[in-house]
N, C-alpha and C positions, 0 to 999 in steps of 0.2 A: 665602547661604552654606550653607543647609541643604537646597537643592533640587538634584536631579540635573540635569546640564547638559552641553552641549558648548560650550566657550568658545574665543575667539580674541582676539588683539591686532591691531586693524586697522592699527596703525602699524608693525608688525614684519614683516620678510620671512621670518621663521622661526617655528617653534613657540615661543611665549612663555608660560611658566608664571607668568603675572602674579598669579594668585590660587590659593590652595589651599582646597578646600571640605570641609565636614563631611558630604558626600554624594557618591555616585559622580559623577565628572566626567572629561571628556576635553578636553585642550587640543590644538587643531589649527592647522595653518597657514592663514592667511587665504585662500589660493588654493583651499582645499577648500570654502569656504562655499557657493559657487554650486552645486557638485556635491551637497552635502548637502541644500540646499534643494530641489533637483529630484528627489531620491531618493524612491522610494515607501516605503522602509523603511531605517532607520538603526539599526545595532546595534553596541554597543561593550562591551568587557569591562574591568573594573577589578579588579585583584587586589592588595590591599594587606596587607602583614603588619606589624602593629604591633610595634615593637621598643623596648626600653629601652636607652639608651646614656648614657655620661657624657662631658661635654665640659668642658674647663678653659680659662678665660680667663687672660690674661696681664696682670698689673698691674705697672707700672713707675713709679718715682718716689716721691713723698711719700705714704706710706700712713697717716699719723697725722693731719695737719691741713692738707691741701692747700687752697690758695686757689683753685685752678682744677682741674677734672677734665675730661679730654679722652677722648671715647669714639669708638671705631672698631671695626667688626666684620670678622673675617677669614674667616667662612664665606660660602659662595656657593651659588647654584643655577646650574649650568652653569659655563663658564669663569670668569665673574665678574671680568673685568678692570676694568670700571668699578664694578661692585657686588660686593665693595667692596675689591678689591686696591688700587685707586687711593687711597682714604682711608687704608688701612693703610700704604701706601708713604709717603704724605705724613707721617704721624705718626712712622714710624720715622726718616725722613730728618730731621725736625724735632728728634728726640731726639739723633741723631748729631751734628748741627751746632750744637746749643744745649743742651749737657748741664747748664748751670746751671738750665734750666727744671725739672729734677727736684727742685730744692730746695723749690719751692712748688707743683708741679703733679703730679697723678697721671694717668698715661695708662692707660686701660683698653682692652685689645684683646679684644673680645668674641668668643667662639667659638660662640655660638648665637643669632644674630639672625634668621635667615631663617625657620625653621619649627619648630614644636613641636606638642604636643597641647593647648596652652592654648586655651580658647575663651571668647569669640568672637574675641579677638585672639591669633592664633597666633604672630605674629612678635614679635621683641624680647624673647624670654624671658630671654636672658642679661642684658639691661639690668635686667629686673625682679628677677632673682636678685641682682644687685649691689645694687639698691635695698633688697631685703629684708635683706641682711646689713650694708649700709653706709649706711643712711638718714641717719645722723648726719653722715657726710662730705658727702653731697649737700646737706643743710640748712645746713651751716656754710660750704660753699664759696661764693665770691663769683661765680664763673663756671663754667658747665657748657657744654662745647663738644661738638658731635657732628659728625664728619667722615664724610660718606657720599656716594658717587657723585660724584666730582670728576674733573678732568683731561680732560674731553671738551668743555667749553664754558666760557664766562665764569663765574667763581665768583659765587655768590649767598650773601649772609649773611641767613638767614631767621629771623624771630622770630614769624611768624604761628602762633598757638597751635594751629590745626587741622592745619597741616602738621607742626608739632612732634610732635603726637600720633601721626602716621603714622610719622615717622622715629624717634621715641624714646618708645615707648608705655609709660612707667612709670605706676605707680598714683597717685603724688603730683604729677602734671603740673600740676594746678590751683594747687598751692601753690608749685611750683618754676619755673613757666614764665617768670617775669619775669627769670630769670638764665640761661636756656637759649638758645643760639644754634646753629643748624644751618648748616654750610658745605656747600653742594651745588651742582650744576650745573642746567642747564635741564631741567626735568622732562619736557616734551614730547619733547625730543630724546632723553632717556634711554629713552623708550618704544620707540624704534626698535630697541633691542637688549635691553630689560629681561628679565632672567631667561631668556635664550635662548642657543643655541649660538653666536651671533654676537657675544656680549659678549667680544671678543677684545682682546689687547694693542694691536693696530693701531688700535683705537678711541680710545686714550688718547694725549694730546698732552703732551709733556714741559714745554712752556712753560706750559700751563694748570696742570700739577701744581706747578711752581715758584711760579706766582702764588698758588695756594692755600696753599702752605707759608708764603709771606710774609704773606698775609692772616691766617692763624691765628696766626703768631708775633707780629705786631703787635697782634692782639687780646689775646693772653695777656700781653704786656708792657705 
């Protein structure tokens, strides 16, 4: 993370910005790798201006004593159809079709999941900000659900602690992991479009989205 580099995603047909580094780095298309390896000299330029900005998450439902808390982020890198318009769409549809869920459930639509200046874990800042301000809600909730990258493959209900740390990098993970569930798709298939210009709506399947909605609804109920 702290060494200058040229990086690429071997599974993606486009430039995939799969990682952001705390050193000068360039993401390139995999087709360029053979050319770069043969070159006598490779020179790149990185010009980054650090800016401060404010983002606001959207909270819907029970704000006082939710039995369940559902997280989804709506920021993206590139078009972001799978990551994570898909998860956001599922949560919105779930709310519209099951308004009674708001009695006992808090839906958190996070505006700052993808990138920040936090180090060494730059992603998930919005989740950590929610945790900082509402740790009591997380501790008292019976279920914590994360919906991220769905609608492109069969849905998976993930409880593996190491994967949860990647998808939901809060500080109290060790304490809360026993009640956190991640709804997501096939990770390897996701890498075909991950954080690239080809993460487009055509990659998302409505049947898979509906199946995800039903799985999340059944889990909450």
